[in-house]
C-alpha positions in Angstrom: -16.8 11.1 5.1 -19.1 8.2 4.2 -18.5 4.9 6.0 -16.5 2.4 3.9 -17.6 -1.2 3.6 -14.7 -3.5 4.3 -16.6 -6.6 3.3 -15.6 -8.2 0.0 -18.2 -10.3 -1.6 -17.7 -13.1 -4.1 -18.3 -10.9 -7.1 -15.6 -8.4 -6.1 -13.2 -11.3 -5.4 -13.8 -12.8 -8.8 -13.2 -9.6 -10.6 -9.9 -9.2 -8.8 -8.9 -12.8 -9.5 -5.2 -12.7 -10.4 -5.3 -15.4 -13.0 -7.6 -13.5 -15.2 -5.0 -10.8 -15.4 -5.1 -9.1 -18.8 -7.9 -6.6 -18.1 -7.0 -6.4 -14.4 -3.4 -5.3 -15.3 -4.7 -2.6 -17.6 -6.9 -1.4 -14.8 -4.0 -1.3 -12.3 -2.0 0.8 -14.7 -4.8 3.3 -15.1 -5.6 3.8 -11.4 -3.0 5.9 -9.6 -2.2 4.8 -6.0 -3.1 7.3 -3.3 -0.3 7.1 -0.6 -2.5 8.9 2.0 -4.0 6.0 3.8 -6.2 5.9 7.0 -4.9 4.9 10.4 -7.2 2.5 12.2 -8.0 2.4 15.9 -9.4 -0.9 17.4 -13.1 -0.7 18.3 -12.3 -2.3 21.7 -10.6 1.0 22.8 -13.3 3.4 21.6 -16.5 3.7 23.6 -19.2 6.4 24.1 -19.2 8.3 27.4 -21.4 6.7 29.9 -22.1 9.4 32.5 -25.8 8.7 32.7 -25.4 5.0 33.4 -26.0 4.0 37.0 -23.4 1.2 36.7 -20.9 0.2 34.1 -19.3 -3.3 33.7 -15.5 -3.3 33.4 -13.4 -6.3 32.5 -10.2 -5.9 34.5 -6.8 -7.2 33.5 -3.7 -7.2 35.6 -0.6 -5.8 33.9 2.3 -7.4 35.7 5.8 -6.1 35.2 9.0 -8.0 36.2 12.4 -6.2 35.8 15.2 -8.4 34.6 17.7 -6.3 36.4 18.4 -4.9 39.8 16.8 -1.5 40.5 16.4 0.7 43.5 12.9 1.6 42.3 10.5 -1.4 42.1 7.6 -1.6 39.6 4.0 -2.1 40.6 1.2 -3.8 38.8 -1.4 -1.8 36.9 -5.1 -2.6 36.4 -6.5 -2.2 32.9 -10.3 -1.8 32.9 -11.9 -2.5 29.5 -15.6 -2.2 28.6 -15.1 -5.0 26.1 -13.7 -8.4 27.0 -10.4 -9.1 25.3 -9.9 -12.2 23.2 -7.8 -14.8 25.0 -5.1 -14.5 22.3 -4.7 -10.9 23.3 -5.5 -11.1 27.0 -2.7 -13.6 27.7 0.0 -11.7 25.8 3.6 -11.1 27.2 6.5 -9.1 25.8 9.6 -7.2 26.9 10.2 -3.5 27.3 13.7 -2.3 26.6 14.8 -0.3 29.7 18.4 0.9 29.5 20.5 -2.1 28.6 18.1 -4.6 30.0 14.4 -5.4 29.9 11.2 -5.5 31.9 8.9 -8.5 31.1 5.2 -7.6 30.8 2.4 -10.1 31.3 -1.3 -9.7 31.0 -3.6 -11.6 33.3 -7.4 -11.6 33.6 -8.3 -10.4 37.1 -12.0 -9.8 37.6 -15.2 -8.1 36.4 -16.4 -5.1 38.4 -19.2 -2.6 38.2 -18.4 1.1 38.7 -20.7 4.0 39.3 -20.5 7.1 37.1 -18.9 8.9 40.1 -16.2 6.2 40.4 -15.6 6.3 36.7 -15.2 10.1 36.7 -12.7 9.9 39.6 -10.7 7.1 37.8 -10.6 9.3 34.7 -9.5 12.3 36.7 -6.7 10.2 38.3 -5.3 8.8 35.0 -5.5 12.1 33.2 -3.7 13.8 36.0 -0.9 11.3 36.3 -0.3 10.9 32.5 -0.5 14.6 31.8 2.1 15.2 34.5 4.3 12.4 33.1 4.0 13.6 29.5 4.1 17.4 30.1 6.3 17.7 33.2 4.2 20.7 34.2 0.7 21.7 35.4 -0.1 24.2 32.6 -2.5 21.9 30.6 -3.8 19.9 33.5 -6.4 22.3 34.8 -7.8 22.9 31.3 -8.0 19.2 30.5 -9.7 18.4 33.8 -12.2 21.1 33.1 -12.9 19.6 29.7 -13.4 16.3 31.5 -16.4 17.7 33.4 -17.9 19.1 30.2 -17.2 16.0 28.1 -19.1 13.7 30.4 -22.3 15.4 29.4 -21.8 14.9 25.6 -22.7 11.9 23.6 -19.4 11.3 21.8 -17.1 8.3 21.2 -13.5 8.5 22.3 -10.6 6.5 23.6 -12.0 5.1 26.8 -10.5 2.6 29.2 -9.1 2.7 32.7 -5.5 2.5 33.9 -5.3 2.3 37.6 -2.9 1.3 40.4 -3.3 -2.3 41.5 -4.2 -2.9 45.2 -1.4 -3.9 47.5 -1.6 -7.0 49.7 -3.2 -5.2 52.7 -5.9 -3.8 50.4 -7.2 -7.2 49.1 -9.7 -8.4 48.1 -9.9 -5.1 46.2 -7.9 -5.2 42.9 -7.7 -1.4 42.6 -5.7 0.8 45.0 -8.6 3.3 45.6 -6.6 5.3 48.1 -4.1 6.2 45.4 -7.0 6.8 42.9 -8.6 9.3 45.3 -5.3 11.2 45.5 -6.6 13.7 42.9 -7.3 16.4 43.8 -5.3 16.6 47.0 -7.3 18.0 49.9 -5.3 18.9 53.0 -8.4 18.9 55.1 -8.9 15.2 54.6 -5.6 14.3 56.4 -7.4 12.6 59.2 -9.4 10.3 56.9 -6.2 8.8 55.3 -3.9 9.2 58.3 -1.7 6.3 58.9 0.6 5.5 61.8 3.9 6.8 60.5 6.3 7.8 63.2 8.3 10.9 62.2 12.0 11.2 63.1 12.6 12.4 66.7 13.5 15.9 65.7 10.5 16.3 63.4 6.9 17.3 64.1 4.1 15.0 62.9 2.9 17.9 60.8 4.8 20.0 58.3 4.1 23.5 56.9 3.6 23.3 53.1 2.0 25.5 50.4 -1.2 23.5 51.1 -1.1 24.4 54.8 -0.3 22.0 57.7 0.1 18.4 56.4 0.8 15.2 58.2 4.2 13.7 57.4 2.5 10.4 56.3 0.8 12.4 53.5 3.9 14.1 52.1 6.4 11.2 52.3 4.7 9.5 49.3 3.5 12.4 47.2 3.9 14.3 44.0 4.7 18.0 44.7 5.0 21.2 42.7 7.5 23.9 43.5 6.2 27.3 42.1 9.6 29.0 42.4 11.1 26.5 39.9 8.0 25.3 38.1 9.2 21.7 38.5 7.5 18.6 39.8 9.1 16.1 42.2 8.2 12.8 43.7 8.8 12.8 47.4 10.3 9.6 48.8 10.9 10.6 52.5 12.4 13.0 55.0 16.1 13.8 55.3 16.7 13.1 59.0 19.8 15.2 59.3 19.0 18.2 57.1 16.9 21.3 57.7 17.0 24.9 56.3 20.0 25.8 58.5 22.1 22.8 57.3 25.0 23.4 55.0 24.2 22.3 51.4 26.0 19.3 50.1 29.0 21.0 48.4 28.3 21.4 44.7 30.3 24.6 44.4 33.3 26.0 46.0 31.4 28.3 48.4 29.5 26.4 51.1 26.3 28.0 52.3 23.1 26.9 54.1 19.9 26.0 52.3 18.3 29.1 53.9 21.0 31.4 52.4 20.8 29.6 49.1 17.0 30.2 48.6 17.3 33.8 49.7 20.2 34.6 47.4 19.1 32.6 44.4 15.3 32.9 44.5 14.7 35.8 46.9 12.7 33.5 49.3 13.1 33.7 53.0 12.4 30.3 54.7 10.0 30.8 57.6 10.2 27.3 58.9 13.9 26.7 58.7 13.8 24.1 61.5 11.7 21.7 59.4 13.4 18.7 58.0 14.0 18.8 54.3 12.2 16.5 51.9 14.0 14.0 49.7 12.6 14.4 46.1 13.2 12.8 42.7 12.6 14.3 39.4 9.6 12.7 37.7 10.2 10.2 35.0 10.1 10.7 31.3 7.6 8.9 29.1 9.6 7.2 26.5 9.3 4.6 23.7 10.3 1.4 25.5 9.3 -0.8 22.5 12.3 0.1 20.4 14.8 -2.7 19.7 18.3 -2.2 20.9 17.2 0.9 22.8 20.1 2.7 24.4 20.0 5.5 27.0 21.4 8.6 25.3 21.5 10.9 28.2 21.8 10.7 32.0 18.3 10.3 33.4 17.7 13.0 36.1 15.1 10.9 37.8 17.8 8.8 39.4 19.3 11.9 41.2 17.8 13.2 44.5 17.1 16.8 45.5 16.5 18.4 48.9 13.4 20.5 49.2 12.0 22.7 52.0 8.4 21.5 52.7 7.1 25.1 52.9 8.0 25.6 49.2 6.1 22.5 48.1 2.5 22.3 46.9 1.2 18.8 47.0 -0.5 17.7 43.8 -1.2 14.0 44.5 -1.0 12.0 47.7 -0.6 9.2 48.4 1.5 8.4 45.3 4.6 6.3 45.6 7.7 6.7 43.4 7.1 3.1 42.3 3.6 3.8 41.1 4.8 6.9 39.2 7.6 4.9 37.6 5.2 2.1 36.7 2.8 4.5 35.0 5.6 6.0 32.9 5.9 2.6 31.2 2.2 2.3 30.5 2.0 4.2 27.2 4.4 1.8 25.5 2.5 -1.1 27.0 -0.8 0.2 25.7 0.6 0.9 22.3 1.6 -2.8 22.0 -1.9 -3.7 23.1 -3.5 -1.4 20.6 -1.3 -2.9 17.9 -2.3 -6.4 18.9 -5.9 -5.5 18.9 -5.5 -4.2 15.3 -4.0 -7.5 14.3 -6.8 -9.3 16.0 -9.5 -7.3 14.1 -7.7 -7.9 10.8 -7.6 -11.7 11.6 -11.2 -11.6 12.5 -12.0 -9.8 9.3 -10.2 -12.3 7.1 -11.6 -15.4 8.9 -15.1 -14.0 9.4 -16.7 -16.3 6.7 -14.1 -19.0 6.7 -15.6 -22.4 6.5 -12.3 -24.3 6.7 -10.3 -25.1 9.8 -7.9 -22.2 9.5 -6.1 -21.0 12.6 -3.5 -18.3 13.0 -2.0 -16.6 16.0 -2.7 -12.9 16.5 1.0 -12.2 17.2 1.9 -13.5 13.7 -0.6 -11.2 12.1 0.9 -8.3 14.2 4.4 -9.3 12.9 3.1 -9.2 9.3 1.6 -5.7 9.6 4.6 -4.2 11.4 7.3 -2.6 9.2 11.0 -1.9 10.1 10.1 1.8 10.5 8.5 1.0 13.8 12.0 0.0 15.1 10.6 -2.8 17.3 11.9 -6.2 18.0 9.5 -7.8 15.5 8.7 -6.8 11.9 7.5 -8.3 8.7 10.7 -9.0 6.8 11.1 -12.7 7.5 7.4 -13.4 6.9 7.6 -11.3 3.8 10.4 -13.4 2.4 8.5 -16.6 3.3 5.2 -15.3 1.8 6.9 -14.0 -1.3 8.4 -17.4 -2.0 5.1 -19.2 -1.4 3.3 -16.6 -3.6 5.6 -17.2 -6.5 5.4 -21.0 -6.0 1.6 -21.0 -5.8 1.2 -18.7 -8.8 3.8 -20.6 -10.9 2.4 -24.0 -10.4 -1.1 -22.7 -11.1 0.0 -21.1 -14.3 2.1 -24.1 -15.3 -0.8 -26.5 -15.0 -3.4 -24.0 -16.4 -1.6 -22.9 -19.5 0.2 -26.0 -20.7 0.7 -24.7 -24.2 2.4 -21.4 -23.1 6.1 -21.1 -23.3 8.3 -19.9 -20.5 8.1 -16.2 -21.7 4.3 -16.2 -21.6 4.2 -17.9 -18.2 6.7 -15.4 -16.8 4.7 -12.5 -18.1 1.5 -13.8 -16.6 3.2 -14.5 -13.3 4.6 -10.9 -13.1 1.1 -9.6 -13.5 0.0 -11.6 -10.5 2.9 -11.0 -8.1 4.0 -7.5 -9.1 3.9 -4.8 -6.4 1.3 -2.9 -8.3 -1.1 -5.9 -8.4 -0.5 -6.8 -4.8 -1.0 -3.2 -3.7 -4.3 -2.9 -5.6 -5.6 -6.1 -4.0 -4.5 -5.0 -0.6 -6.2 -1.7 -0.9 -9.4 -3.3 -2.2 -9.4 -5.3 1.1 -8.8 -2.2 3.2 -5.4 -3.5 4.5 -3.5 -0.2 4.5 -5.4 1.1 7.6 -4.0 -1.9 9.6 -0.4 -1.3 8.7 2.0 -0.1 11.4 4.5 2.0 9.7 5.7 4.6 12.2 7.9 4.5 15.3 5.8 5.0 18.5 5.8 8.6 19.7 4.7 8.8 23.3 3.9 12.5 22.8 1.1 11.5 20.3 -0.3 8.8 22.6 -4.0 9.6 23.4 -4.6 9.6 27.2 -7.9 7.6 27.7 -10.7 9.8 28.8 -8.8 13.0 27.9 -11.5 15.1 26.3 -9.5 17.1 23.8 -9.4 17.6 20.0 -6.8 14.9 19.5 -8.9 12.3 21.3 -11.9 12.4 19.1 -12.4 10.0 16.2 -14.8 11.5 13.7 -15.0 8.6 11.2 -15.8 5.0 11.7 -15.6 2.1 9.2 -18.0 -0.7 9.5 -17.0 -4.2 8.3 -18.8 -7.5 8.8 -21.2 -6.0 11.4 -18.2 -4.7 13.4 -16.9 -1.2 13.7 -13.4 0.1 13.2 -12.4 3.7 13.7 -10.1 6.0 11.7 -7.6 8.4 13.4 -6.4 10.6 10.6 -4.2 9.6 7.6 -0.5 8.9 7.1 1.7 8.3 4.1 2.2 4.6 3.1 4.1 3.7 -0.1 2.4 1.3 -2.5 5.3 -1.2 -2.1 4.7 -1.3 1.6 1.2 -2.4 1.0 2.5 -5.1 -1.3 5.1 -6.2 1.3 2.3 -6.6 3.9 0.2 -8.8 1.6 3.2 -11.0 1.1 3.9 -11.0 4.9 0.3 -12.0 5.7 0.7 -14.9 3.3 3.8 -15.9 5.2 1.9 -15.4 8.6 -0.9 -17.7 7.5 1.5 -20.2 6.1 3.8 -20.3 9.1 1.1 -21.0 11.6 -1.8 -22.5 9.6 0.1 -24.3 6.8 -0.5 -24.2 3.1 -4.3 -24.5 3.4 -4.4 -21.3 5.5 -2.0 -19.5 3.1 -4.1 -20.5 0.0 -7.3 -19.4 1.9 -5.8 -16.0 2.5 -4.6 -15.6 -1.1 -8.0 -16.5 -2.4 -9.6 -14.0 0.2 -7.3 -11.2 -1.0 -8.1 -12.0 -4.7 -5.4 -14.3 -5.9 -7.2 -17.4 -7.1 -5.0 -20.5 -6.8 -5.1 -24.1 -5.6 -2.6 -26.8 -5.1 -4.4 -29.6 -6.9 -2.4 -31.8 -9.2 -3.3 -31.8 -12.9 -1.5 -34.2 -15.3 1.1 -32.6 -17.6 0.2 -33.4 -21.2 3.2 -34.0 -23.5 4.0 -36.2 -26.4 7.6 -37.4 -26.6 8.3 -39.9 -29.4 11.8 -40.9 -28.3 13.2 -43.1 -25.6 15.1 -40.9 -23.1 17.7 -43.7 -22.5 19.0 -43.3 -26.1 19.9 -39.6 -25.4 20.8 -39.4 -21.7 22.1 -41.7 -19.0 18.9 -41.9 -16.9 20.3 -44.2 -14.2 23.4 -42.1 -13.6 21.4 -38.9 -13.5 18.9 -40.5 -11.0 21.9 -41.4 -8.8 23.0 -37.8 -8.8 19.5 -36.8 -7.7 19.7 -38.8 -4.5 18.5 -41.9 -6.3 15.2 -40.4 -7.3 13.4 -42.8 -9.7 11.5 -41.1 -12.5 8.1 -42.6 -13.4 8.3 -40.6 -16.6 12.0 -40.4 -17.7 11.0 -38.1 -20.6 10.7 -35.3 -18.0 14.4 -35.8 -17.2 15.2 -35.6 -20.9 13.1 -32.4 -21.2 14.9 -30.9 -18.2 18.3 -31.3 -19.9 17.3 -30.2 -23.4 18.5 -26.7 -24.4 16.4 -24.7 -26.8 19.1 -25.1 -29.5 18.7 -28.9 -29.5 15.5 -29.4 -31.2 14.6 -32.7 -32.7 11.2 -33.7 -34.1 10.9 -36.4 -31.4 11.5 -33.8 -28.6 8.6 -31.3 -28.6 10.1 -28.8 -26.1 13.1 -27.6 -24.1 13.7 -27.2 -20.4 12.4 -23.7 -20.1 8.9 -24.5 -18.9 10.3 -26.9 -16.3 12.9 -24.2 -15.3 10.1 -21.7 -14.8 8.3 -24.1 -12.4 11.4 -25.4 -10.7 12.7 -21.9 -10.0 9.7 -21.2 -7.8 9.6 -24.6 -6.2 13.2 -24.5 -5.2 13.0 -21.0 -3.9 10.0 -21.9 -1.7 11.3 -25.2 -0.3 14.7 -23.7 0.5 13.2 -20.6 2.1 10.7 -22.7 4.1 13.5 -24.9 5.3 15.6 -22.0 6.5 12.6 -20.3 8.2 11.7 -23.5 10.2 15.2 -24.6 10.9 16.2 -21.3 12.5 13.0 -20.0 14.2 14.8 -17.6 16.5 16.7 -15.8 13.7 16.4 -12.0 13.8 13.9 -10.4 11.4 15.6 -9.8 8.1 18.2 -12.5 8.4 16.0 -14.9 6.4 16.0 -12.5 3.5 19.8 -12.5 3.5 20.1 -16.3 3.9 17.5 -16.8 1.1 19.4 -14.4 -1.2 22.7 -16.2 -0.4 21.2 -19.7 -1.2 18.8 -19.0 -4.1 20.8 -17.4 -6.9 22.4 -18.4 -10.2 25.9 -18.5 -8.8 24.9 -21.2 -6.2 23.0 -23.3 -8.8 25.7 -23.0 -11.5 28.4 -24.1 -9.1 26.2 -27.0 -8.0 25.7 -28.1 -11.6 29.5 -28.0 -12.3 30.4 -29.8 -9.1 27.9 -32.6 -9.9 29.1 -32.8 -13.5 25.6 -32.1 -14.8 27.1 -29.9 -17.6 28.2 -33.1 -19.3 24.6 -34.2 -19.8 23.1 -31.0 -21.3 21.8 -31.5 -24.8 22.6 -28.4 -26.9 23.6 -27.5 -30.4 24.9 -24.0 -29.7 28.7 -23.7 -30.2 28.8 -20.4 -28.2 27.0 -22.1 -25.3 29.4 -25.0 -25.3 32.3 -22.5 -25.2 30.6 -20.6 -22.4 30.1 -23.8 -20.4 33.7 -24.8 -21.0 35.0 -21.5 -19.6 32.8 -21.8 -16.6 34.2 -25.3 -15.9 37.7 -24.0 -16.2 37.0 -21.1 -13.8 35.4 -23.5 -11.3 38.7 -25.2 -10.7 40.1 -22.1 -9.1 37.3 -21.8 -6.6 36.8 -23.4 -3.2 34.7 -26.5 -3.3 33.6 -26.3 0.3 30.3 -24.5 -0.4 28.0 -23.6 -3.2 26.2 -20.7 -1.5 27.2 -17.1 -1.1 28.7 -14.4 -3.3 32.4 -15.2 -3.2 32.7 -16.0 -6.9 34.6 -13.4 -8.9 34.0 -15.1 -12.2 31.0 -15.5 -14.5 29.0 -18.6 -14.5 26.8 -19.6 -17.4 23.1 -19.1 -16.6 22.3 -22.3 -18.4 24.0 -24.3 -15.7 21.7 -22.6 -13.1 18.7 -23.2 -15.3 19.4 -26.9 -15.4 19.2 -27.2 -11.6 15.9 -25.4 -11.7 14.5 -27.5 -14.6 15.5 -30.7 -12.8 13.6 -29.5 -9.7 10.6 -28.8 -12.0 10.9 -32.2 -13.6 10.9 -34.0 -10.2 8.0 -31.8 -9.0 5.8 -32.8 -12.0 6.9 -36.4 -12.0 6.1 -36.8 -8.2 2.7 -35.2 -8.7 3.6 -32.0 -7.0 5.6 -33.4 -4.1 7.8 -30.6 -2.8 9.5 -32.9 -0.3 10.6 -35.1 -3.1 12.2 -32.1 -4.8 14.0 -31.0 -1.7 15.2 -34.5 -0.9 16.6 -35.0 -4.4 18.2 -31.6 -4.9 19.4 -30.8 -1.4 22.4 -33.2 -1.4 23.7 -31.3 -4.5 23.4 -28.0 -2.6 25.1 -29.1 0.6 26.3 -27.6 2.8 23.3 -25.3 3.0 23.8 -21.8 4.3 23.5 -21.2 8.1 23.5 -17.9 10.2 27.1 -18.7 11.1 28.4 -19.4 7.6 26.4 -16.9 5.5 28.6 -14.4 3.7 27.2 -11.0 3.0 26.4 -9.9 -0.5 29.1 -7.3 -1.3 26.5 -5.1 -3.0 24.3 -5.1 0.1 27.3 -4.7 2.5 28.4 -1.8 0.3 25.0 -0.1 0.6 24.7 -0.7 4.4 28.2 0.6 5.0 27.6 3.8 3.0 24.4 4.4 5.0 26.2 3.9 8.3 29.0 6.3 7.3 26.5 8.7 5.7 28.2 8.5 2.4 26.4 9.5 -0.8 26.4 6.8 -3.4 26.5 8.3 -6.9 24.7 6.5 -9.7 27.0 3.8 -11.0 28.4 4.0 -14.6 28.1 0.7 -16.5 28.8 -0.5 -20.0 29.4 -3.6 -22.1 31.9 -3.6 -25.0 33.2 -6.6 -26.8 31.7 -8.9 -24.3 33.4 -7.2 -21.3 31.3 -5.5 -18.7 32.6 -2.4 -16.9 31.2 -1.0 -13.6 32.3 2.2 -11.9 31.1 3.2 -8.4 31.7 6.5 -6.8 31.1 7.6 -3.2 31.0 11.2 -1.8 31.3 12.5 1.7 30.6 16.2 2.5 30.6 17.1 -1.2 34.0 15.5 -1.8 34.6 12.3 -3.8 35.7 9.8 -1.1 36.2 6.8 -3.4 36.0 5.7 -7.0 36.7 2.4 -8.5 36.2 0.6 -11.8 35.9 -3.1 -12.2 35.6 -5.3 -15.3 34.2 -8.8 -15.7 32.3 -10.9 -18.1 28.9 -9.6 -17.0 27.4 -6.7 -15.1 26.6 -8.6 -11.9 30.1 -9.9 -11.5 31.6 -6.5 -12.2 29.3 -5.0 -9.6 30.4 -7.5 -7.0 34.0 -6.9 -7.7 33.7 -3.1 -7.4 31.8 -3.3 -4.2 34.2 -5.8 -2.7 37.2 -3.7 -3.5 35.6 -0.6 -2.0 34.9 -2.6 1.2 38.4 -3.9 1.3 40.0 -0.5 1.0 37.5 1.2 3.4 37.9 -1.3 6.2 41.7 -1.4 5.7 42.0 2.4 6.3 
């Protein structure tokens, strides 16, 4: 496969400019999207083998782990050795791993720079391959083959995942940062006992040496070791000697018939213990490598590593020594830690790619970029949904104000059509693909079984394709399926990421980089009104309703209240253009307000709060409560009747809030349009001052939604409930006859109709809410 250039020059960006959309949209429709997209690997993790180098420089980082719970097994620090220095934004990261019902906090800290010889590097690789293969496979079948490939691989000029993960030195080993004694534990050599012998006093009734499958071994070498028992094919971590138990001791009763360990092994395994006077070893099952990044991770089964077993030394073959249970447990957490580091490095490379030629003072945190490229499918405690909602609102706002000021003679319908061509999923997906964004997207839950052990010379470790961009390399590890909408979501989330940390200038920069040409400069709105607004509307009263906002040009207020049916020669236009603009402005300022007011909200909550606040029901109720319906200029009798019915219905509703989905009656959309057109009028009159819009409209919308007061959308709650209960939602049946909308929903479970209900209302949306609400009422009542 030929290398792909990720750089986008000015000509490419101009051709993709979203405001020149007619030809671009036709092009989008003619180019099918290929959902097989590459999966990138950060270049910092991929290096060529360096067997011929006399000395190699490694940048060492200390991975510190602090449990937030009491545990009988402590965790030890791990040393990460990188051949590339990490950016400070990455090197100082911290996050939590979900362990059981609690967490372990992980911190990275720059430790030192060291030079390692080729022999030392080979030994480090041998150690980490051994410990990770054992943790991942729970057997020794693949280990010998992999270690043999390691010897072959060091003589080949190939690029592979290459970094070091080693045990950190203990206090008595300082100033070294690496526990070399543990690193040298592979392979175990019984003849080297004397070299590593320590003063460990065995129990009174125990010899200093024990008979094992490896021969005579000092007790200090077996008390912290990893052993293999050929008769079971299992691996155990030895934590000590059992002072009161030997082969002739009665087994701890697990069954009705009590027997000695010697009898047990002879009857069950056909093995006669030759050294039945030796104390038994206390062993633990080795740990499972799991995904500790999952949010709300729960232990589904009893972990066998917490139970102890008694083992005769003569049946044990030592694989690694010295190796403490703490080190083994700590290394079982490392794949999840390195997956987060890999993800953060991907985000860093994306950020560097975007800002490579930036001449403006644009800053953005790497963790925000990571949040923007992480989907809910990863099941982690951060994902893009909140940033997507924020970015979506800003995208619509930026595009709408650009179109409004650029095409001043276009009506609302033309503006809406142009906007959809800019912000549609197809357009955003095309732009994202042109910028090579899909390769950065994290769209799968981390599977530890697929984690590539660094230095493991196997087929899965090799990366055959690399992708140069801006004089930097990035590598491809196969392909995966990513929907086009997911690419569009990430584009919106990246807009939100740049906006949330770098402000509107940063967001505009990213939009222009990706191919959406917009700016936030004010351009005068050219109109020609030949009538004094005061003769048709009560300007002063209306200004008082808008938090005493004083219009410089009252004709904008008149335009905002003029329906299309009320056309006089002196009034050249109705409220629809201002409504188009105000819709986007209100959506953005409310979404931004909620995002910044509740920074600790869970991902996805912003989407629900935004939906509960920015909708026609909220705006229509606001208009009626403020009495704005009395000031609408319209000559449509049907519209007047519609508004009158809405006002009558309003009297039966709670006046405590204007947000949410509690309304069971229809509200005229014109009333909602008026709130949006007034927002647009203030925005234009104030020369694009969003704060003026929010300050003027907010009192009408109070109280605004909060996480505590937000009601769920019945339709969304219905959908979530059916998914939880594994119900099948049949396609709803809907119809409108004589101005009455009918909606029928049907739910199946195990091929049997579980529920069916039909609701009627004045429009489809209200009928849908009523049907879903009734279903939820009956389901939760049963």
